[in-house]
C-alpha positions in Angstrom: 0.0 0.0 0.0 2.8 2.4 0.9 4.5 1.7 -2.4 1.3 2.5 -4.3 1.1 6.0 -2.6 4.8 6.5 -3.2 4.3 6.1 -7.0 1.2 8.3 -7.0 2.7 11.1 -4.9 6.2 11.1 -6.6 4.8 11.0 -10.1 2.2 13.7 -9.4 4.7 15.9 -7.6 7.2 15.7 -10.5 4.5 16.8 -12.9 3.1 19.6 -10.7 6.6 20.9 -9.7 8.0 20.8 -13.2 7.5 24.6 -13.6 9.8 25.0 -10.6 12.3 22.3 -11.4 13.0 23.4 -14.9 14.1 27.0 -14.0 16.3 25.6 -11.1 18.0 23.3 -13.6 18.7 26.2 -16.0 20.0 28.4 -13.2 22.3 25.6 -11.9 23.6 25.0 -15.5 24.7 28.6 -15.9 25.9 29.4 -12.3 28.4 28.0 -9.8 30.3 25.1 -11.4 27.7 24.3 -13.9 26.7 21.1 -12.2 22.9 20.2 -12.0 22.7 17.1 -10.0 24.8 15.7 -7.2 24.7 11.9 -7.0 25.9 10.2 -3.8 25.9 6.5 -3.0 23.7 5.8 0.0 22.7 2.6 1.9 19.2 1.4 0.8 16.8 -1.4 1.5 18.5 -4.7 2.3 21.8 -2.8 2.5 22.0 -2.3 -1.3 23.7 0.9 -2.4 21.9 3.4 -4.7 22.6 6.8 -6.2 20.7 9.4 -4.2 19.9 12.5 -6.3 20.1 16.1 -5.2 20.4 19.4 -6.9 24.0 20.5 -6.7 24.5 23.0 -4.0 28.2 22.6 -3.1 31.6 22.5 -4.7 32.2 19.4 -6.8 34.9 18.0 -4.6 33.1 18.9 -1.3 33.1 15.3 0.1 36.9 15.5 0.1 37.2 19.0 1.5 36.7 20.3 5.0 34.2 18.2 7.0 33.6 15.7 4.3 30.1 14.3 4.2 29.0 16.2 7.3 27.6 19.6 6.4 27.6 22.4 9.0 25.9 25.8 9.4 27.3 28.4 7.0 29.5 25.7 5.4 31.9 27.6 3.0 31.6 24.8 0.4 28.0 25.7 -0.3 27.5 27.8 -3.4 25.4 31.1 -3.3 22.3 29.7 -5.1 22.9 26.4 -3.2 22.2 28.2 0.1 18.7 29.1 -1.1 18.0 25.6 -2.4 19.2 24.1 0.9 17.2 26.5 3.1 14.0 25.9 1.2 14.7 22.1 0.8 14.3 22.4 -3.0 17.7 20.7 -3.3 16.0 17.5 -2.1 13.3 17.4 -4.8 15.2 15.3 -7.3 14.8 12.4 -4.8 11.2 12.2 -6.2 12.9 10.4 -9.1 14.5 8.0 -6.6 11.0 7.4 -5.0 9.4 6.8 -8.4 12.1 4.3 -9.3 11.7 2.4 -6.1 15.0 3.3 -4.4 13.2 5.3 -1.8 9.9 6.0 -0.2 8.2 9.3 0.7 8.6 8.3 4.4 11.3 6.2 5.9 14.7 6.3 7.6 16.9 9.0 6.0 19.4 7.3 3.7 23.0 7.6 4.9 26.3 7.3 3.2 28.5 4.4 4.4 30.6 6.5 6.8 27.5 7.8 8.6 25.6 4.5 8.5 28.2 2.4 10.2 28.1 4.8 13.2 24.6 3.5 14.1 24.4 0.6 16.5 24.5 -2.8 14.8 20.9 -3.5 15.8 19.7 -0.2 14.4 21.6 -0.8 11.2 19.8 -4.2 10.7 16.4 -2.6 11.4 16.9 0.3 9.1 17.9 -2.0 6.2 14.5 -3.7 6.4 12.6 -0.8 4.8 13.1 1.7 1.9 14.9 4.9 3.0 12.7 8.0 2.9 12.7 11.6 1.6 11.5 12.4 5.1 10.7 10.5 8.3 11.1 10.5 12.0 14.9 11.1 12.0 14.6 13.9 9.4 11.9 15.7 11.4 13.7 15.4 14.8 17.1 16.4 13.3 15.8 18.9 10.7 18.2 21.5 12.3 21.2 19.2 12.4 23.5 21.7 10.7 23.0 24.1 13.6 23.7 21.3 16.1 27.0 20.8 14.5 27.9 24.5 14.4 31.3 24.2 16.2 34.7 25.2 14.9 36.7 22.2 16.0 36.5 19.4 13.5 37.2 16.6 16.0 34.5 18.0 18.4 32.1 18.2 15.5 32.7 14.5 14.6 32.3 13.5 18.3 28.9 15.3 18.5 27.8 13.6 15.3 29.1 10.1 16.0 28.5 9.8 19.7 25.6 12.1 20.5 23.4 12.6 17.4 23.8 9.3 15.6 23.0 6.9 18.5 19.7 8.6 19.1 18.9 9.1 15.4 19.4 5.3 15.0 16.9 4.6 17.8 14.4 7.0 16.3 14.6 5.2 12.9 14.3 1.8 14.6 11.2 3.0 16.3 9.7 4.0 12.9 10.5 0.6 11.4 8.8 -1.2 14.3 5.7 1.0 14.1 5.5 1.3 10.3 1.9 1.7 9.1 -0.1 3.6 6.5 -1.5 5.8 9.2 2.0 6.7 10.5 3.0 7.3 6.8 0.4 10.0 6.4 1.0 11.5 9.8 4.7 11.9 9.1 3.9 13.5 5.7 1.7 16.1 7.6 4.4 16.7 10.2 7.0 17.2 7.5 4.8 19.9 5.9 4.3 21.5 9.3 8.1 21.5 9.9 8.8 23.1 6.5 6.1 25.8 6.9 7.0 26.5 10.5 10.6 25.5 11.1 10.7 27.0 14.6 8.0 24.7 15.9 9.4 22.0 18.1 8.0 18.5 17.2 8.7 16.1 20.0 7.7 12.5 19.2 8.6 11.4 22.8 5.6 13.6 23.9 3.3 12.0 21.3 4.2 8.4 21.9 5.0 6.8 25.3 7.3 4.2 23.8 9.4 6.6 21.7 13.1 6.7 22.7 13.8 9.3 25.4 16.3 11.9 24.2 19.6 11.7 26.1 20.4 14.7 28.4 23.6 15.4 26.4 21.5 15.8 23.2 18.8 17.8 25.0 21.5 20.4 25.8 22.3 20.8 22.1 18.6 21.5 21.3 18.3 24.3 23.9 
């Protein structure tokens, strides 16, 4: 049932959004480094790798520069037009193609590159691989402000925050989704995603909605304050 809605939503969205997507493609072609799409290998269902599509917002060799695959607030590798695309989340829209193809779902655990995926606990890794990764989901909503959480100058400290504070809890959040996956939760998370985009300052706390949702560690709570 979820796959049926994925096809309907992604196909319809690509048609409806084409007047927006075409101008973005033209602008990217003639600005920055002339790149339109950024393709990065991510871990998908059953652990199979797939090419995740995004509009290009950073320097071509950005994964090998600075903080690598971890993007921070005011990251100097982000191109001028890329800042707008990232702030509005328009850079994520090419993933509608991934959804239509079946690589992803509208809702699911956010697909990670190998470096970030292996930081999750082994149990969480196995649970996450059971379902298609999503354009949005519990982890995406909880950590929609992740770049600000990583806004520290020291690279080693930034990696520590990501690997030892953010990732363990993110993995638990994604595992919770996998265990509670349903068509009702699918539509609720779509609505919460829209709410988060329209009102980014609104705090959405799943641990307040669900008694069995993983409790946020105190160390992570401090970063959100």
